[in-house]
C-alpha positions as CSV (number, residue, x, y, z in Angstrom):
1,M,0.0,0.0,0.0
2,A,1.1,3.5,-0.7
3,W,2.1,5.9,2.1
4,N,-1.0,8.1,1.8
5,R,-0.3,10.2,4.9
6,V,3.3,11.1,3.9
7,R,3.5,14.5,2.1
8,W,7.1,14.2,1.0
9,T,7.8,13.2,-2.5
10,E,11.5,12.3,-2.3
11,A,13.6,10.7,0.4
12,R,16.1,13.5,0.2
13,Q,13.6,15.9,1.7
14,I,13.7,13.8,4.9
15,T,17.4,12.8,4.8
16,A,18.2,16.6,4.7
17,M,16.4,17.1,8.0
18,L,18.4,14.2,9.5
19,D,21.6,15.8,8.2
20,W,22.4,12.6,6.4
21,T,25.1,13.4,3.8
22,A,25.3,12.0,0.3
23,A,24.7,8.3,0.1
24,A,27.7,6.1,0.9
25,E,28.3,3.0,-1.0
26,G,25.4,0.6,-0.5
27,E,22.9,3.2,0.8
28,P,19.6,3.8,-0.9
29,D,19.4,6.6,-3.5
30,A,17.9,9.7,-1.8
31,S,15.9,10.5,-5.0
32,L,13.7,7.5,-4.3
33,S,10.2,7.9,-2.8
34,P,10.1,8.0,0.9
35,Q,8.5,4.6,1.0
36,A,11.0,3.0,-1.3
37,F,13.9,4.5,0.6
38,F,12.5,3.3,3.9
39,E,12.0,-0.2,2.5
40,A,15.6,-0.2,1.3
41,L,16.8,0.7,4.8
42,V,14.7,-2.1,6.3
43,S,15.8,-4.7,3.8
44,S,19.4,-3.9,4.4
45,G,18.9,-4.3,8.2
46,R,19.3,-0.6,9.1
47,L,16.3,-0.6,11.4
48,V,17.5,2.3,13.6
49,Q,18.0,4.5,10.6
50,A,14.6,3.4,9.3
51,T,13.0,4.4,12.6
52,Q,14.7,7.8,12.4
53,F,13.6,8.2,8.8
54,L,10.0,7.2,9.5
55,G,9.8,9.6,12.5
56,L,10.3,12.5,10.1
57,A,8.4,11.0,7.2
58,L,5.1,10.8,9.2
59,P,3.0,13.9,9.9
60,R,3.8,15.2,13.4
61,W,0.6,14.0,15.1
62,D,1.1,10.6,13.6
63,A,4.7,10.4,14.7
64,V,3.8,11.4,18.3
65,A,0.9,8.9,18.3
66,W,3.2,6.1,17.0
67,A,5.9,6.9,19.6
68,A,3.5,7.3,22.6
69,R,1.8,4.0,21.8
70,A,5.1,2.2,21.3
71,V,6.4,3.4,24.6
72,R,3.2,2.4,26.3
73,D,3.3,-1.1,24.7
74,L,7.0,-1.7,25.3
75,R,7.5,-0.6,28.8
76,S,5.5,-2.1,31.6
77,G,4.1,0.2,34.3
78,A,6.3,-1.6,36.9
79,E,9.4,-0.3,35.2
80,R,8.4,3.3,35.2
81,K,9.0,6.0,37.8
82,P,6.0,8.1,38.7
83,A,7.2,11.1,36.6
84,E,7.6,8.8,33.6
85,V,4.1,7.4,34.1
86,E,2.8,11.0,34.2
87,A,4.7,12.1,31.1
88,L,3.4,9.2,29.1
89,K,-0.1,9.7,30.3
90,R,-0.1,13.3,29.3
91,A,1.4,12.4,25.9
92,L,-1.4,9.9,25.3
93,L,-4.0,12.4,26.4
94,W,-2.6,14.9,23.9
95,V,-2.8,12.2,21.2
96,Q,-6.5,11.8,22.0
97,D,-7.2,15.5,22.0
98,P,-4.3,17.7,20.7
99,T,-5.2,21.0,22.3
100,E,-2.9,23.8,23.4
101,P,-3.6,23.3,27.1
102,R,-2.7,19.6,26.8
103,R,0.4,20.4,24.8
104,R,1.5,22.7,27.6
105,A,0.7,20.1,30.3
106,V,2.7,17.5,28.5
107,F,5.7,19.8,28.6
108,E,5.4,20.2,32.4
109,A,5.2,16.4,32.8
110,A,8.2,15.9,30.4
111,E,10.3,18.3,32.4
112,A,9.8,16.2,35.6
113,A,10.7,12.9,33.9
114,P,14.3,11.5,33.7
115,T,16.2,13.1,30.8
116,S,16.7,10.0,28.6
117,S,13.5,8.1,29.4
118,P,11.4,7.1,26.4
119,E,8.4,8.6,28.2
120,R,10.0,12.0,28.4
121,L,11.0,11.8,24.7
122,A,7.4,10.9,23.7
123,A,6.1,13.8,25.8
124,L,8.6,16.2,24.3
125,A,7.6,15.0,20.8
126,A,4.0,16.1,21.6
127,F,5.2,19.5,22.9
128,F,7.4,20.2,19.9
129,S,4.7,19.1,17.5
130,G,3.6,22.6,16.8
131,G,2.9,25.9,18.4
132,T,5.2,28.2,20.3
133,V,7.8,26.7,22.6
134,T,8.1,29.9,24.8
135,P,5.9,30.5,27.8
136,P,2.5,32.1,27.0
137,D,3.6,35.6,28.2
138,C,6.7,35.7,26.0
139,Q,7.4,36.5,22.4
140,P,6.3,33.4,20.4
141,I,9.0,31.1,19.0
142,Q,7.8,28.2,16.9
143,A,9.0,24.7,17.5
144,P,11.6,23.5,14.9
145,H,9.7,21.6,12.2
146,D,11.8,18.5,12.6
147,A,11.9,18.3,16.4
148,A,8.7,16.2,16.9
149,G,9.7,13.6,14.4
150,K,13.2,13.3,15.8
151,L,12.0,13.0,19.4
152,A,9.3,10.5,18.4
153,A,11.9,8.3,16.7
154,G,14.2,8.6,19.7
155,A,11.3,7.5,22.0
156,V,10.7,4.4,19.9
157,I,14.4,3.5,19.8
158,A,14.9,4.1,23.5
159,A,11.8,2.0,24.4
160,V,12.7,-1.0,22.2
161,F,16.3,-1.1,23.4
162,S,15.2,-1.0,27.1
163,G,13.5,-4.4,26.8
164,P,14.2,-7.9,25.6
165,E,14.5,-8.7,21.9
166,P,15.0,-5.1,20.8
167,L,15.3,-5.9,17.1
168,R,12.0,-7.9,17.0
169,A,10.3,-5.1,18.9
170,L,11.7,-2.6,16.5
171,E,10.5,-4.5,13.5
172,N,7.0,-4.8,15.1
173,H,6.8,-1.1,15.8
174,L,8.2,-0.1,12.4
175,N,5.3,-2.1,11.0
176,E,2.9,-0.1,13.1
177,G,4.4,3.2,11.9
178,V,4.1,2.0,8.3
179,A,0.5,1.3,8.9
180,M,0.1,4.9,10.0
181,A,1.9,6.1,6.9
182,Q,-0.4,4.1,4.7
183,A,-3.7,5.0,6.1
184,G,-3.0,7.3,9.0
185,D,-4.7,7.1,12.3
186,Q,-8.0,8.9,12.1
187,R,-8.3,11.5,14.9
């Protein structure tokens, strides 16, 4: 199936955001469609790079939803600190209803979570998905357009590598991300 939710027409539009330089020997051609480039990464066993690529290929809401659900599914509640539980809860609530008050609340929860936790990364992906990143009473500064996708991919990668059988888990969650790219996740 085609990646109907992906707006990019060439992989190079995504690889530029990842600061990936010209293709080294054996790497896919960046003039390919995003879907073909992703499939080439997966078939060559470059699953982490495929995750990074997919995080930016997806629309921001889809990337955040993919990451938050992956973190939820991959990390049991018993492994989480209370601040991580709260950050993930707020990220999932934002996915259900992506309003500005929820986006602000997710940032507060992310700030309290441990720096490198998948839950914090998923929450920060929601916060950086759009809108201003400054406090409401300050001059607005828009979130960098690539931040949400990079943070979402980081959350997925951190979550899969915190559990058993990371490569199998990564393959499974890449498939879920591909399903979102194909049909999207209707809000």
